NUKE-279748 format. One record per residue (C-alpha): residue in three letters; residue number from 1; x, y, z. Coordinates in pm, whole numbers. Layout:
N
<site type="Ala" seq="NUM" u="X" v="Y" w="Z"/>
...
This chain:
369
<site type="Met" seq="1" u="1101" v="67" w="-2330"/>
<site type="Asn" seq="2" u="1454" v="66" w="-2198"/>
<site type="Phe" seq="3" u="1508" v="-231" w="-1967"/>
<site type="Leu" seq="4" u="1883" v="-186" w="-1927"/>
<site type="Ser" seq="5" u="1987" v="-116" w="-1567"/>
<site type="Ser" seq="6" u="2174" v="206" w="-1504"/>
<site type="Glu" seq="7" u="2508" v="222" w="-1324"/>
<site type="Asp" seq="8" u="2334" v="368" w="-1017"/>
<site type="Gln" seq="9" u="2079" v="87" w="-1011"/>
<site type="Ile" seq="10" u="2350" v="-176" w="-1039"/>
<site type="Ala" seq="11" u="2561" v="-11" w="-768"/>
<site type="Tyr" seq="12" u="2262" v="4" w="-533"/>
<site type="Arg" seq="13" u="2177" v="-359" w="-606"/>
<site type="Asp" seq="14" u="2535" v="-471" w="-546"/>
<site type="Ser" seq="15" u="2554" v="-294" w="-211"/>
<site type="Val" seq="16" u="2232" v="-461" w="-95"/>
<site type="Ala" seq="17" u="2349" v="-798" w="-230"/>
<site type="Thr" seq="18" u="2677" v="-768" w="-38"/>
<site type="Met" seq="19" u="2496" v="-690" w="285"/>
<site type="Leu" seq="20" u="2248" v="-976" w="241"/>
<site type="Ala" seq="21" u="2524" v="-1225" w="158"/>
<site type="Ala" seq="22" u="2702" v="-1134" w="480"/>
<site type="Glu" seq="23" u="2401" v="-1119" w="712"/>
<site type="Val" seq="24" u="2148" v="-1367" w="570"/>
<site type="Thr" seq="25" u="2310" v="-1710" w="562"/>
<site type="Ala" seq="26" u="2159" v="-2056" w="584"/>
<site type="Glu" seq="27" u="2268" v="-2072" w="948"/>
<site type="Ser" seq="28" u="2104" v="-1739" w="1035"/>
<site type="Ile" seq="29" u="1785" v="-1842" w="855"/>
<site type="Arg" seq="30" u="1770" v="-2166" w="1054"/>
<site type="Ser" seq="31" u="1822" v="-1973" w="1379"/>
<site type="Arg" seq="32" u="1518" v="-1756" w="1298"/>
<site type="Trp" seq="33" u="1295" v="-2066" w="1297"/>
<site type="Asn" seq="34" u="1338" v="-2102" w="1674"/>
<site type="Ser" seq="35" u="1322" v="-1730" w="1756"/>
<site type="Pro" seq="36" u="1006" v="-1568" w="1901"/>
<site type="Lys" seq="37" u="942" v="-1333" w="1606"/>
<site type="Gly" seq="38" u="1125" v="-1515" w="1328"/>
<site type="Val" seq="39" u="1312" v="-1203" w="1217"/>
<site type="Asp" seq="40" u="1654" v="-1048" w="1266"/>
<site type="Glu" seq="41" u="1609" v="-693" w="1397"/>
<site type="Lys" seq="42" u="1963" v="-607" w="1293"/>
<site type="Val" seq="43" u="1892" v="-698" w="930"/>
<site type="Ile" seq="44" u="1568" v="-498" w="932"/>
<site type="Gln" seq="45" u="1755" v="-194" w="1065"/>
<site type="Gln" seq="46" u="2033" v="-228" w="809"/>
<site type="Leu" seq="47" u="1790" v="-253" w="521"/>
<site type="Asn" seq="48" u="1608" v="55" w="645"/>
<site type="Glu" seq="49" u="1935" v="247" w="679"/>
<site type="Met" seq="50" u="2012" v="159" w="318"/>
<site type="Gly" seq="51" u="1688" v="333" w="218"/>
<site type="Leu" seq="52" u="1479" v="39" w="103"/>
<site type="Asn" seq="53" u="1170" v="141" w="302"/>
<site type="Ala" seq="54" u="1180" v="483" w="138"/>
<site type="Met" seq="55" u="1238" v="372" w="-222"/>
<site type="Leu" seq="56" u="880" v="390" w="-354"/>
<site type="Val" seq="57" u="773" v="679" w="-132"/>
<site type="Pro" seq="58" u="762" v="1020" w="-308"/>
<site type="Glu" seq="59" u="1017" v="1280" w="-211"/>
<site type="Ser" seq="60" u="733" v="1504" w="-91"/>
<site type="Cys" seq="61" u="663" v="1241" w="177"/>
<site type="Gly" seq="62" u="1027" v="1203" w="277"/>
<site type="Gly" seq="63" u="1107" v="913" w="46"/>
<site type="Leu" seq="64" u="1349" v="856" w="-241"/>
<site type="Gly" seq="65" u="1086" v="875" w="-516"/>
<site type="Leu" seq="66" u="1222" v="576" w="-709"/>
<site type="Ser" seq="67" u="1025" v="335" w="-927"/>
<site type="Glu" seq="68" u="931" v="-31" w="-942"/>
<site type="Gln" seq="69" u="1207" v="-81" w="-1198"/>
<site type="Asp" seq="70" u="1460" v="26" w="-936"/>
<site type="Phe" seq="71" u="1314" v="-198" w="-668"/>
<site type="Ile" seq="72" u="1279" v="-527" w="-857"/>
<site type="Leu" seq="73" u="1657" v="-559" w="-876"/>
<site type="Leu" seq="74" u="1663" v="-553" w="-496"/>
<site type="Ala" seq="75" u="1365" v="-788" w="-475"/>
<site type="Gln" seq="76" u="1561" v="-1039" w="-682"/>
<site type="Glu" seq="77" u="1849" v="-1013" w="-434"/>
<site type="Cys" seq="78" u="1606" v="-1071" w="-145"/>
<site type="Gly" seq="79" u="1498" v="-1388" w="-324"/>
<site type="Arg" seq="80" u="1856" v="-1493" w="-391"/>
<site type="Ala" seq="81" u="1931" v="-1468" w="-17"/>
<site type="Ala" seq="82" u="1593" v="-1629" w="79"/>
<site type="Leu" seq="83" u="1539" v="-1329" w="308"/>
<site type="Pro" seq="84" u="1281" v="-1430" w="571"/>
<site type="Glu" seq="85" u="1180" v="-1072" w="656"/>
<site type="Pro" seq="86" u="873" v="-954" w="456"/>
<site type="Leu" seq="87" u="1056" v="-657" w="306"/>
<site type="Val" seq="88" u="937" v="-700" w="-54"/>
<site type="Asp" seq="89" u="565" v="-712" w="24"/>
<site type="Asn" seq="90" u="590" v="-430" w="276"/>
<site type="Val" seq="91" u="783" v="-195" w="48"/>
<site type="Leu" seq="92" u="645" v="-282" w="-295"/>
<site type="Val" seq="93" u="281" v="-324" w="-192"/>
<site type="Ala" seq="94" u="195" v="-163" w="142"/>
<site type="Asn" seq="95" u="428" v="138" w="136"/>
<site type="Ala" seq="96" u="356" v="208" w="-231"/>
<site type="Met" seq="97" u="-20" v="181" w="-177"/>
<site type="Leu" seq="98" u="-8" v="423" w="115"/>
<site type="Ala" seq="99" u="203" v="658" w="-99"/>
<site type="Asp" seq="100" u="-61" v="650" w="-374"/>
<site type="Ile" seq="101" u="-325" v="763" w="-124"/>
<site type="Ala" seq="102" u="-94" v="1026" w="30"/>
<site type="Cys" seq="103" u="-46" v="1184" w="-313"/>
<site type="Ser" seq="104" u="-420" v="1187" w="-391"/>
<site type="Asp" seq="105" u="-690" v="1440" w="-305"/>
<site type="Leu" seq="106" u="-868" v="1202" w="-69"/>
<site type="Asp" seq="107" u="-958" v="1321" w="280"/>
<site type="Ser" seq="108" u="-725" v="1056" w="422"/>
<site type="Ala" seq="109" u="-421" v="1183" w="228"/>
<site type="Gln" seq="110" u="-272" v="1377" w="518"/>
<site type="Gln" seq="111" u="-317" v="1085" w="758"/>
<site type="Cys" seq="112" u="-133" v="858" w="515"/>
<site type="Lys" seq="113" u="139" v="1116" w="458"/>
<site type="Asp" seq="114" u="199" v="1145" w="833"/>
<site type="Leu" seq="115" u="221" v="768" w="869"/>
<site type="Leu" seq="116" u="461" v="743" w="574"/>
<site type="Ser" seq="117" u="701" v="980" w="748"/>
<site type="Glu" seq="118" u="729" v="721" w="1027"/>
<site type="Val" seq="119" u="751" v="428" w="786"/>
<site type="Val" seq="120" u="1047" v="568" w="593"/>
<site type="Thr" seq="121" u="1243" v="620" w="915"/>
<site type="Gly" seq="122" u="1175" v="265" w="1030"/>
<site type="Lys" seq="123" u="972" v="367" w="1335"/>
<site type="Val" seq="124" u="672" v="164" w="1222"/>
<site type="Met" seq="125" u="611" v="-117" w="974"/>
<site type="Leu" seq="126" u="313" v="-157" w="743"/>
<site type="Ala" seq="127" u="170" v="-472" w="578"/>
<site type="Cys" seq="128" u="-110" v="-531" w="329"/>
<site type="Gly" seq="129" u="-382" v="-795" w="326"/>
<site type="His" seq="130" u="-547" v="-837" w="-15"/>
<site type="Trp" seq="131" u="-855" v="-1049" w="-87"/>
<site type="Ile" seq="132" u="-647" v="-1266" w="-321"/>
<site type="Asn" seq="133" u="-368" v="-1293" w="-65"/>
<site type="Pro" seq="134" u="-538" v="-1321" w="278"/>
<site type="Phe" seq="135" u="-234" v="-1479" w="446"/>
<site type="Ile" seq="136" u="-13" v="-1196" w="568"/>
<site type="Asn" seq="137" u="347" v="-1294" w="629"/>
<site type="Met" seq="138" u="468" v="-1186" w="975"/>
<site type="Ala" seq="139" u="163" v="-967" w="1031"/>
<site type="Asp" seq="140" u="243" v="-965" w="1403"/>
<site type="Ile" seq="141" u="556" v="-750" w="1361"/>
<site type="Asn" seq="142" u="371" v="-473" w="1175"/>
<site type="Glu" seq="143" u="212" v="-187" w="1367"/>
<site type="Trp" seq="144" u="-39" v="-108" w="1089"/>
<site type="Leu" seq="145" u="-230" v="-317" w="835"/>
<site type="Leu" seq="146" u="-398" v="-222" w="508"/>
<site type="Leu" seq="147" u="-704" v="-446" w="477"/>
<site type="Ser" seq="148" u="-971" v="-489" w="210"/>
<site type="His" seq="149" u="-1348" v="-494" w="249"/>
<site type="Gly" seq="150" u="-1492" v="-510" w="-101"/>
<site type="Asp" seq="151" u="-1352" v="-205" w="-281"/>
<site type="Glu" seq="152" u="-1284" v="-29" w="48"/>
<site type="Val" seq="153" u="-932" v="26" w="181"/>
<site type="His" seq="154" u="-899" v="24" w="560"/>
<site type="Leu" seq="155" u="-597" v="131" w="763"/>
<site type="Val" seq="156" u="-613" v="-63" w="1089"/>
<site type="Glu" seq="157" u="-383" v="-79" w="1390"/>
<site type="Asn" seq="158" u="-243" v="-421" w="1465"/>
<site type="Ser" seq="159" u="-373" v="-402" w="1821"/>
<site type="Ala" seq="160" u="-731" v="-368" w="1693"/>
<site type="Val" seq="161" u="-742" v="-702" w="1509"/>
<site type="Glu" seq="162" u="-713" v="-1069" w="1594"/>
<site type="Leu" seq="163" u="-429" v="-1250" w="1418"/>
<site type="Leu" seq="164" u="-484" v="-1620" w="1357"/>
<site type="Pro" seq="165" u="-157" v="-1810" w="1288"/>
<site type="Gln" seq="166" u="-148" v="-2056" w="997"/>
<site type="Arg" seq="167" u="103" v="-2321" w="891"/>
<site type="Ser" seq="168" u="331" v="-2276" w="592"/>
<site type="Ala" seq="169" u="546" v="-2523" w="401"/>
<site type="Asp" seq="170" u="830" v="-2276" w="449"/>
<site type="Pro" seq="171" u="935" v="-2252" w="818"/>
<site type="Ser" seq="172" u="1072" v="-1902" w="752"/>
<site type="Arg" seq="173" u="721" v="-1774" w="673"/>
<site type="Arg" seq="174" u="493" v="-1705" w="971"/>
<site type="Ile" seq="175" u="162" v="-1635" w="808"/>
<site type="Phe" seq="176" u="-159" v="-1508" w="965"/>
<site type="Thr" seq="177" u="-519" v="-1451" w="868"/>
<site type="Val" seq="178" u="-688" v="-1145" w="1019"/>
<site type="Asn" seq="179" u="-1016" v="-1139" w="1207"/>
<site type="Trp" seq="180" u="-1145" v="-781" w="1211"/>
<site type="Gln" seq="181" u="-1448" v="-558" w="1167"/>
<site type="Pro" seq="182" u="-1447" v="-269" w="915"/>
<site type="Ser" seq="183" u="-1568" v="73" w="1024"/>
<site type="Gly" seq="184" u="-1600" v="422" w="885"/>
<site type="Glu" seq="185" u="-1316" v="539" w="1110"/>
<site type="Thr" seq="186" u="-1064" v="303" w="952"/>
<site type="Arg" seq="187" u="-1178" v="349" w="589"/>
<site type="Ile" seq="188" u="-933" v="560" w="388"/>
<site type="Ala" seq="189" u="-1058" v="491" w="32"/>
<site type="Asn" seq="190" u="-1353" v="328" w="-139"/>
<site type="Gly" seq="191" u="-1547" v="303" w="-463"/>
<site type="Glu" seq="192" u="-1367" v="326" w="-793"/>
<site type="Ile" seq="193" u="-1056" v="472" w="-630"/>
<site type="Gly" seq="194" u="-1041" v="187" w="-381"/>
<site type="Ala" seq="195" u="-1084" v="-72" w="-656"/>
<site type="Gly" seq="196" u="-798" v="87" w="-850"/>
<site type="Leu" seq="197" u="-574" v="82" w="-543"/>
<site type="Trp" seq="198" u="-641" v="-287" w="-485"/>
<site type="Arg" seq="199" u="-579" v="-364" w="-851"/>
<site type="Arg" seq="200" u="-240" v="-193" w="-836"/>
<site type="Ala" seq="201" u="-164" v="-369" w="-507"/>
<site type="Leu" seq="202" u="-235" v="-707" w="-670"/>
<site type="Asn" seq="203" u="-5" v="-625" w="-962"/>
<site type="Arg" seq="204" u="272" v="-502" w="-736"/>
<site type="Gly" seq="205" u="241" v="-806" w="-511"/>
<site type="Ala" seq="206" u="259" v="-1045" w="-807"/>
<site type="Leu" seq="207" u="555" v="-852" w="-947"/>
<site type="Gly" seq="208" u="736" v="-880" w="-615"/>
<site type="Val" seq="209" u="681" v="-1256" w="-608"/>
<site type="Ala" seq="210" u="803" v="-1290" w="-968"/>
<site type="Ala" seq="211" u="1120" v="-1096" w="-890"/>
<site type="Gln" seq="212" u="1190" v="-1304" w="-579"/>
<site type="Leu" seq="213" u="1135" v="-1625" w="-775"/>
<site type="Ile" seq="214" u="1402" v="-1513" w="-1023"/>
<site type="Gly" seq="215" u="1651" v="-1464" w="-739"/>
<site type="Leu" seq="216" u="1555" v="-1791" w="-572"/>
<site type="Ser" seq="217" u="1594" v="-1979" w="-902"/>
<site type="Glu" seq="218" u="1935" v="-1829" w="-967"/>
<site type="Ser" seq="219" u="2050" v="-1929" w="-620"/>
<site type="Ile" seq="220" u="1922" v="-2286" w="-663"/>
<site type="Leu" seq="221" u="2091" v="-2311" w="-1002"/>
<site type="His" seq="222" u="2418" v="-2175" w="-862"/>
<site type="Arg" seq="223" u="2412" v="-2430" w="-580"/>
<site type="Ala" seq="224" u="2333" v="-2712" w="-822"/>
<site type="Val" seq="225" u="2621" v="-2617" w="-1053"/>
<site type="Glu" seq="226" u="2858" v="-2586" w="-758"/>
<site type="Phe" seq="227" u="2754" v="-2923" w="-617"/>
<site type="Thr" seq="228" u="2778" v="-3111" w="-948"/>
<site type="Thr" seq="229" u="3121" v="-2956" w="-1009"/>
<site type="Asp" seq="230" u="3259" v="-3058" w="-669"/>
<site type="Arg" seq="231" u="3089" v="-3397" w="-643"/>
<site type="Glu" seq="232" u="3284" v="-3673" w="-818"/>
<site type="Gln" seq="233" u="3171" v="-4017" w="-924"/>
<site type="Phe" seq="234" u="3377" v="-4275" w="-1113"/>
<site type="Gly" seq="235" u="3672" v="-4036" w="-1108"/>
<site type="Arg" seq="236" u="3505" v="-3732" w="-1266"/>
<site type="Pro" seq="237" u="3262" v="-3454" w="-1165"/>
<site type="Val" seq="238" u="2894" v="-3546" w="-1178"/>
<site type="Gly" seq="239" u="2834" v="-3228" w="-1374"/>
<site type="Ser" seq="240" u="3043" v="-3352" w="-1664"/>
<site type="Asn" seq="241" u="2765" v="-3594" w="-1758"/>
<site type="Gln" seq="242" u="2557" v="-3463" w="-2046"/>
<site type="Ala" seq="243" u="2226" v="-3559" w="-1883"/>
<site type="Val" seq="244" u="2307" v="-3337" w="-1584"/>
<site type="Lys" seq="245" u="2421" v="-3054" w="-1810"/>
<site type="His" seq="246" u="2093" v="-3066" w="-2000"/>
<site type="Leu" seq="247" u="1885" v="-3042" w="-1682"/>
<site type="Leu" seq="248" u="2072" v="-2735" w="-1560"/>
<site type="Ala" seq="249" u="2083" v="-2580" w="-1906"/>
<site type="Asp" seq="250" u="1704" v="-2602" w="-1922"/>
<site type="Cys" seq="251" u="1686" v="-2413" w="-1593"/>
<site type="Ala" seq="252" u="1923" v="-2143" w="-1719"/>
<site type="Val" seq="253" u="1728" v="-2097" w="-2043"/>
<site type="Ser" seq="254" u="1396" v="-2071" w="-1857"/>
<site type="Leu" seq="255" u="1547" v="-1809" w="-1628"/>
<site type="Glu" seq="256" u="1685" v="-1599" w="-1912"/>
<site type="Phe" seq="257" u="1345" v="-1596" w="-2082"/>
<site type="Ala" seq="258" u="1172" v="-1489" w="-1758"/>
<site type="Lys" seq="259" u="1403" v="-1200" w="-1664"/>
<site type="Pro" seq="260" u="1306" v="-952" w="-1940"/>
<site type="Val" seq="261" u="939" v="-1036" w="-1887"/>
<site type="Val" seq="262" u="969" v="-935" w="-1521"/>
<site type="Ala" seq="263" u="1154" v="-617" w="-1620"/>
<site type="Arg" seq="264" u="877" v="-529" w="-1864"/>
<site type="Ala" seq="265" u="611" v="-583" w="-1596"/>
<site type="Ala" seq="266" u="793" v="-344" w="-1362"/>
<site type="Tyr" seq="267" u="804" v="-85" w="-1639"/>
<site type="Thr" seq="268" u="431" v="-111" w="-1711"/>
<site type="Ile" seq="269" u="341" v="-65" w="-1343"/>
<site type="Gly" seq="270" u="572" v="235" w="-1307"/>
<site type="Ala" seq="271" u="429" v="391" w="-1624"/>
<site type="Asn" seq="272" u="66" v="321" w="-1521"/>
<site type="Ser" seq="273" u="25" v="139" w="-1850"/>
<site type="Ser" seq="274" u="-299" v="-28" w="-1952"/>
<site type="Asp" seq="275" u="-85" v="-336" w="-2023"/>
<site type="Ala" seq="276" u="6" v="-376" w="-1654"/>
<site type="Asp" seq="277" u="-241" v="-658" w="-1575"/>
<site type="Tyr" seq="278" u="-133" v="-865" w="-1873"/>
<site type="Ala" seq="279" u="240" v="-791" w="-1831"/>
<site type="Val" seq="280" u="240" v="-876" w="-1460"/>
<site type="Ser" seq="281" u="52" v="-1201" w="-1513"/>
<site type="His" seq="282" u="295" v="-1296" w="-1790"/>
<site type="Ala" seq="283" u="586" v="-1223" w="-1554"/>
<site type="Lys" seq="284" u="434" v="-1424" w="-1269"/>
<site type="Val" seq="285" u="370" v="-1726" w="-1491"/>
<site type="Ala" seq="286" u="715" v="-1714" w="-1652"/>
<site type="Ala" seq="287" u="900" v="-1670" w="-1321"/>
<site type="Ser" seq="288" u="695" v="-1944" w="-1153"/>
<site type="Arg" seq="289" u="773" v="-2185" w="-1434"/>
<site type="Ala" seq="290" u="1145" v="-2110" w="-1406"/>
<site type="Ala" seq="291" u="1136" v="-2151" w="-1028"/>
<site type="Gln" seq="292" u="948" v="-2482" w="-1036"/>
<site type="Leu" seq="293" u="1188" v="-2619" w="-1297"/>
<site type="Ser" seq="294" u="1496" v="-2503" w="-1102"/>
<site type="Ala" seq="295" u="1365" v="-2651" w="-777"/>
<site type="Arg" seq="296" u="1285" v="-2987" w="-939"/>
<site type="His" seq="297" u="1610" v="-3021" w="-1134"/>
<site type="Gly" seq="298" u="1818" v="-2870" w="-854"/>
<site type="Met" seq="299" u="1695" v="-3132" w="-613"/>
<site type="Gln" seq="300" u="1739" v="-3409" w="-870"/>
<site type="Val" seq="301" u="2105" v="-3337" w="-942"/>
<site type="His" seq="302" u="2178" v="-3331" w="-569"/>
<site type="Gly" seq="303" u="2072" v="-3695" w="-551"/>
<site type="Ala" seq="304" u="1929" v="-3841" w="-231"/>
<site type="Met" seq="305" u="2078" v="-3569" w="-11"/>
<site type="Gly" seq="306" u="1866" v="-3311" w="-194"/>
<site type="Tyr" seq="307" u="1562" v="-3446" w="-7"/>
<site type="Thr" seq="308" u="1712" v="-3408" w="339"/>
<site type="Trp" seq="309" u="1646" v="-3143" w="604"/>
<site type="Glu" seq="310" u="2022" v="-3106" w="661"/>
<site type="Cys" seq="311" u="2081" v="-2995" w="302"/>
<site type="Asp" seq="312" u="2046" v="-2615" w="279"/>
<site type="Leu" seq="313" u="1890" v="-2646" w="-65"/>
<site type="His" seq="314" u="1546" v="-2707" w="85"/>
<site type="Ile" seq="315" u="1540" v="-2353" w="229"/>
<site type="Trp" seq="316" u="1529" v="-2207" w="-121"/>
<site type="Met" seq="317" u="1305" v="-2477" w="-267"/>
<site type="Lys" seq="318" u="1042" v="-2440" w="4"/>
<site type="Arg" seq="319" u="1041" v="-2064" w="-42"/>
<site type="Cys" seq="320" u="972" v="-2116" w="-413"/>
<site type="Trp" seq="321" u="686" v="-2354" w="-341"/>
<site type="Ala" seq="322" u="540" v="-2134" w="-67"/>
<site type="Ile" seq="323" u="531" v="-1799" w="-248"/>
<site type="Asp" seq="324" u="446" v="-1943" w="-591"/>
<site type="Lys" seq="325" u="74" v="-1949" w="-499"/>
<site type="Thr" seq="326" u="70" v="-1605" w="-334"/>
<site type="Trp" seq="327" u="-75" v="-1297" w="-508"/>
<site type="Gly" seq="328" u="-263" v="-1518" w="-752"/>
<site type="Asp" seq="329" u="-186" v="-1874" w="-856"/>
<site type="Ala" seq="330" u="-96" v="-1990" w="-1207"/>
<site type="Gly" seq="331" u="-460" v="-2042" w="-1302"/>
<site type="Phe" seq="332" u="-558" v="-1686" w="-1205"/>
<site type="His" seq="333" u="-273" v="-1527" w="-1400"/>
<site type="Lys" seq="334" u="-317" v="-1751" w="-1705"/>
<site type="Asn" seq="335" u="-681" v="-1645" w="-1718"/>
<site type="Arg" seq="336" u="-576" v="-1280" w="-1726"/>
<site type="Ile" seq="337" u="-338" v="-1359" w="-2012"/>
<site type="His" seq="338" u="-611" v="-1547" w="-2199"/>
<site type="Glu" seq="339" u="-850" v="-1253" w="-2161"/>
<site type="Arg" seq="340" u="-593" v="-1024" w="-2317"/>
<site type="Leu" seq="341" u="-511" v="-1260" w="-2604"/>
<site type="Leu" seq="342" u="-877" v="-1321" w="-2686"/>
<site type="Asp" seq="343" u="-967" v="-952" w="-2678"/>
<site type="Pro" seq="344" u="-1042" v="-856" w="-3044"/>
<site type="Ser" seq="345" u="-902" v="-507" w="-2985"/>
<site type="Thr" seq="346" u="-560" v="-642" w="-2886"/>
<site type="Leu" seq="347" u="-293" v="-560" w="-3143"/>
<site type="Met" seq="348" u="-58" v="-855" w="-3180"/>
<site type="Gly" seq="349" u="203" v="-966" w="-3429"/>
<site type="Ala" seq="350" u="514" v="-826" w="-3590"/>
<site type="Glu" seq="351" u="314" v="-587" w="-3809"/>
<site type="His" seq="352" u="205" v="-398" w="-3496"/>
<site type="Thr" seq="353" u="537" v="-427" w="-3314"/>
<site type="Phe" seq="354" u="777" v="-312" w="-3584"/>
<site type="Thr" seq="355" u="573" v="-123" w="-3844"/>
<site type="Ser" seq="356" u="644" v="222" w="-3704"/>
<site type="Ile" seq="357" u="1016" v="163" w="-3651"/>
<site type="Thr" seq="358" u="1221" v="327" w="-3923"/>
<site type="Ser" seq="359" u="1596" v="291" w="-3972"/>
<site type="Glu" seq="360" u="1646" v="629" w="-3804"/>
<site type="Thr" seq="361" u="1451" v="537" w="-3491"/>
<site type="Phe" seq="362" u="1609" v="192" w="-3488"/>
<site type="Asn" seq="363" u="1956" v="343" w="-3463"/>
<site type="Ser" seq="364" u="1839" v="571" w="-3180"/>
<site type="Gln" seq="365" u="1685" v="277" w="-2991"/>
<site type="Lys" seq="366" u="1985" v="46" w="-2978"/>
<site type="Gly" seq="367" u="2002" v="-115" w="-2638"/>
<site type="Thr" seq="368" u="1627" v="-82" w="-2582"/>
<site type="Val" seq="369" u="1341" v="-328" w="-2618"/>
């Protein structure tokens, strides 16, 4: 499994990061809190023009035909910028789920393919409501919703449902529950196929959260390092104190351990691996742990001002706390890990990892994991 990013992936990521750094600032995020929809239409249009909506849509449906490994780099940048718009969930979960159906032999495939052609051009937006994640962020700005009823997948127009607003700890998130009635006309998949689609949606949603948590943690850590470097006390920077260094070093170590785990999870989803459930849960737990540690230590090294509304740090911390419980909390994902570890058929240990690697294959696999 090669987790190294290609030059094209890095170039794409850098171009998106540059745009987000210019357009999504703390000031622009605060201004969204008092706006009617809570989004910046200009940012949505720019992201669509850069091809993000089309990334996970097959070329046969007018998309770019890229993989989850390509998208998680951009999801991390969305986290780093604390992007309020629900791009990650829409692209990684809803668009990808609709693409799976469009490429199937289901009767609804053509309907989904036609809708995808409008999604990739930015004419319509699509969100997904999963049983494990019933709170849909900014459901009101999406023209279509993918909703679950048991193993059934329903494609429902926004105008046909009742959206009930809920409160979030993060003022950038405007979450809704959906009051609706399933019908045969809106059902586009069911049975075993529907269950498989919802399982993949859960994994993709959890992967998207893990990737965003990595970006959020890196941004918090960067701000903490910058603050402790500039802030002086007793004639020297606060960050020169060993106790402060240790706190931030712990955050950096936790982040570096979480990054390859998230990359592996993206690979398993893209490869339709049987390890996807376990790998995604591992990624979600590792990224959540890194984010919680970064938020706690980041606030601590800021001192009393780290608790204030005026300090921009709380924008990133609240996003960490808000999305940490989405697409399955820590308990849910730890249970999935435990199930895998306790399965007697699971092959674990160095004897299963390295036995088949000879010196010849080792030399050919340099740079891979």
